C-alpha positions as CSV (number, residue, x, y, z in Angstrom):
1,M,22.5,-27.7,41.7
2,A,21.1,-30.9,43.3
3,I,19.8,-33.6,40.9
4,R,16.3,-34.8,41.7
5,K,16.0,-38.4,42.5
6,T,13.9,-40.6,40.2
7,R,10.6,-41.2,41.8
8,V,9.4,-44.8,41.5
9,L,5.9,-46.2,42.5
10,V,5.6,-49.9,43.1
11,T,2.0,-51.3,43.0
12,A,0.9,-54.4,45.0
13,A,3.7,-53.7,47.4
14,G,2.9,-56.7,49.6
15,S,3.1,-59.2,46.8
16,C,6.2,-61.3,46.1
17,G,6.9,-59.2,42.9
18,G,6.3,-55.9,44.8
19,M,8.6,-56.9,47.6
20,A,11.3,-58.0,45.1
21,I,11.3,-54.7,43.3
22,I,11.2,-52.7,46.6
23,N,14.2,-54.7,47.9
24,S,16.2,-54.4,44.7
25,L,15.6,-50.6,44.5
26,R,15.8,-49.6,48.2
27,P,19.6,-49.4,48.3
28,K,19.8,-47.1,45.3
29,K,20.7,-43.6,46.3
30,D,19.3,-41.9,43.2
31,I,15.7,-43.4,43.6
32,E,12.9,-42.3,45.8
33,L,10.5,-45.1,46.4
34,F,6.7,-44.9,46.8
35,M,4.4,-47.9,47.3
36,V,0.7,-48.7,47.1
37,D,-1.4,-51.7,48.1
38,A,-5.0,-52.5,48.6
39,D,-4.4,-54.1,52.0
40,P,-4.0,-51.5,54.8
41,C,-2.0,-54.1,56.8
42,S,0.4,-54.8,53.9
43,H,3.7,-55.7,55.6
44,P,6.0,-53.4,53.6
45,F,4.0,-50.4,55.0
46,Y,5.3,-51.4,58.4
47,M,8.7,-52.8,57.4
48,Y,9.9,-49.7,55.5
49,K,8.6,-46.7,57.5
50,N,10.8,-44.4,55.5
51,I,9.1,-45.2,52.2
52,R,5.9,-43.3,51.6
53,H,2.8,-45.4,50.9
54,A,-0.9,-45.2,50.1
55,I,-3.9,-47.6,50.2
56,V,-5.7,-48.0,46.9
57,P,-8.7,-50.0,45.8
58,M,-8.3,-53.6,44.6
59,G,-6.9,-54.0,41.1
60,N,-10.3,-55.2,39.8
61,D,-12.1,-52.2,41.2
62,P,-13.0,-49.6,38.5
63,R,-11.4,-46.9,40.7
64,Y,-8.0,-48.5,40.9
65,A,-6.4,-47.0,37.8
66,S,-7.6,-43.4,38.6
67,S,-6.3,-43.8,42.2
68,V,-2.9,-44.9,41.1
69,L,-2.8,-42.1,38.5
70,E,-3.9,-39.5,41.0
71,I,-1.1,-40.6,43.4
72,S,1.4,-40.6,40.6
73,R,0.5,-37.0,39.6
74,K,0.5,-35.8,43.2
75,E,3.9,-37.3,44.0
76,K,5.4,-36.5,40.6
77,I,6.2,-40.2,39.9
78,D,8.5,-40.8,37.0
79,I,8.2,-44.6,36.8
80,I,5.4,-47.0,37.8
81,F,6.1,-50.7,38.3
82,P,2.6,-52.3,37.8
83,I,2.5,-55.7,39.6
């Protein structure tokens, strides 16, 4: 029986903190990464084409939290790194 990878969502993927987490977790074989950012041109979206991503509202937008939660439920995210 195959063991399911831990699914990790990194918010603010284009920020220094987001990039640091992505770069530290990317080599891990037991983790499946997902990333979100408010900027559709966020550089990690284009640097790491094999990592699924989504565009969300800005963090100060009232829709932000519900957007992140919706993505987390849909993708069955186990851990969220809120940057």
